[in-house]
N, C-alpha and C positions, 0 to 999 in steps of 0.2 A: 696273900691269895690263900685260901682256905680250901682244904682240900677232904673230900668225905671218904672215909672208909665205911664201906658197906661190907659185914661179913654175909655169909651164907644164909643165916638164919634170919635176919633184918631182910634181906632181898626176898624170902618166900614170903614173909608177910607183906612185904609191899604189892610183890605181884598178886596176892591173894586179894588184896584190897582192890587193887585195879582190875580184876577179871570180875569180882562181883560189884563194881559201883558202873561199869561201862554198859551193860543192859539198861539199867536204869537212864542213864544220858544218852544213849543212842535209841531209845524207844520210838516206834514210827507212829506218826501222826494218826488218830482214830479218824478213821474214814466213817461220815456220816451224811447223810440225805435228809437235807432240810427243806428242799423243794423240788418238785418233779413236772414234767410236763408230759403229756401223750400224743404221740404222734403215729401217722400209718407206718409199718414197716416198710423198710426200703425194697425188700421183695414183692411187695404189694401181693401176697399170699393169705390176706384175709387174717392177719394177726395185726395187732397195736405193738408200738415199741413204747417203752418208757424211759423217758429222758431224765437222767439226774441234772439240775439246774442250779445256778446260782440265785441271789436276790435279782440279779437284773435278766433272768432267765438266759442267760446263755449257758451251754451245755458246759458240765463241769467233765471234762476228759479223764480226770485223776480219781474216778470213782472205780473201782474193780473189787468183786467178791460177791459174796451172796447175802441178800438181804431178804428179810421177810416183808411181804406187802399183804395186804387183805384186799380182795376183788371182791364185791357185793357179799362181803362177811365170809367169804371161803380164804381162809389163810395159804398162802404159796410163796414157797421160797424161790426168790429170780437171781439170777447170775448177772450179774452187772460187767460189761467188759467196755473200757473207754467212755462210762458214763450211759450206757444203754443196754436195757434188759427186754426181751423179748418172751411175754409168757405163753405159755405152750396152748393155750385155747385159740381156738380158730373163731372168727365172729361169722357166722353166717346170715345175720341179718340185724336191721337197726336194733338199738339196745342202750338204755341207761347203765353206765359202770360207776361206781363209787369204788376208788381207789385209796387206801390207807396205809401209810408207812409210819411206824413207832420207832423213834430214839430212845436212847435214856431217859433224856429229860422233856420232850415233847413229841406231838405226832402229828403229822400232817395228812391233811384228807383232802382229796379233790372229787367233784362230781363231773361226767363227761356223759354227754349223748353222741354216740359213735353211730353216725349215719351212714350207712352202705348204700352204694349206687353202683351197679355192676359189679365190677372186681376192685373197687376204689374203696377204701374206708375215711370218712371226714369227720375228726373228733373236734368238738364244739364243748367247751368249757361252761360249765352252767354254775352260777351263783345261788346257793342252797336257798339262800332269802328270798329270793326272787319266787320261789315255788311257794312260799309261804303269804309274800305281798300280794300275789296277783289275783289268789283267789280269796281274801280278804278284801280286797277292792271290788272284786265283783259280788261279792255277798252286800258291801256295803252300796254300790249302786242298785242292787237288786231291793235292798231296804227302803232307800231314799225314793226310788220309782213307787214301789208299793205306797209310801207314805203320801206322795204324789197322786198316784191313782185313786187313793182315798180320800184325798182332798177332794179330785177333779168328781168322784162319786157323790160327794156330801152337797157340791155345789150343785151338781146337776139334780139332785133330788130337792134341794132348795128352789132352785129356778123352775122344776117342774110344778112343783107347790104353787107358786106365786103364780104360775103359766095358767095354769088349770081353774085354780080357786079364784085367783084376785085378778084374772084377766089382763096379765103380764104378757107380751110375745117377744120372741126374741128380735123380729123385725123393729119392734119398739125401741129395745135396748139400742140396737145401730144407729135408729133415728138420732135417738137422744146424742149417743157420742158423735154423730156427724155435727149436730147442731153446737155443740161444744166446740169442736174443732173449727168449724166454721167462724165462730164468735171469739177465738183467740186471734185469728188472720185478718 
């Protein structure tokens, strides 16, 4: 059996070492918001609630503290309590809201359309990519329609030329087409 004898001087060093190392061992886990959603505030007072969620969009009630958010470009500190924060601005009418939160290593941004009807707010998450794709598709359709319209105008001019100067009539074209169809059957 070995007995350790520790004198007063060595005990001071051991206690000093333990006191300095304990804060590093018991450091709290850093709270961070990687994902969030927007809902109507439970009190239905014309305000929205920002809810911190995990990757499965389940509320993360462990989030407490003050976090910096940007709402439509204006920075605001939001106080989260059990994963929920309520901005101070009241929403008077339907509006687009872009919310952004920046952590130390990444940032998360969401675009919402908040539809106000009577006293209720209905937030709809909008994919920002759709706001680029839809106008591009509309321009493409207009371009194709313009091309098709130009082709129809050119064909109409050709028909008009042959109709008036060469004796071709639309009724003759239809009669010729019907004769071909009759001969096929």
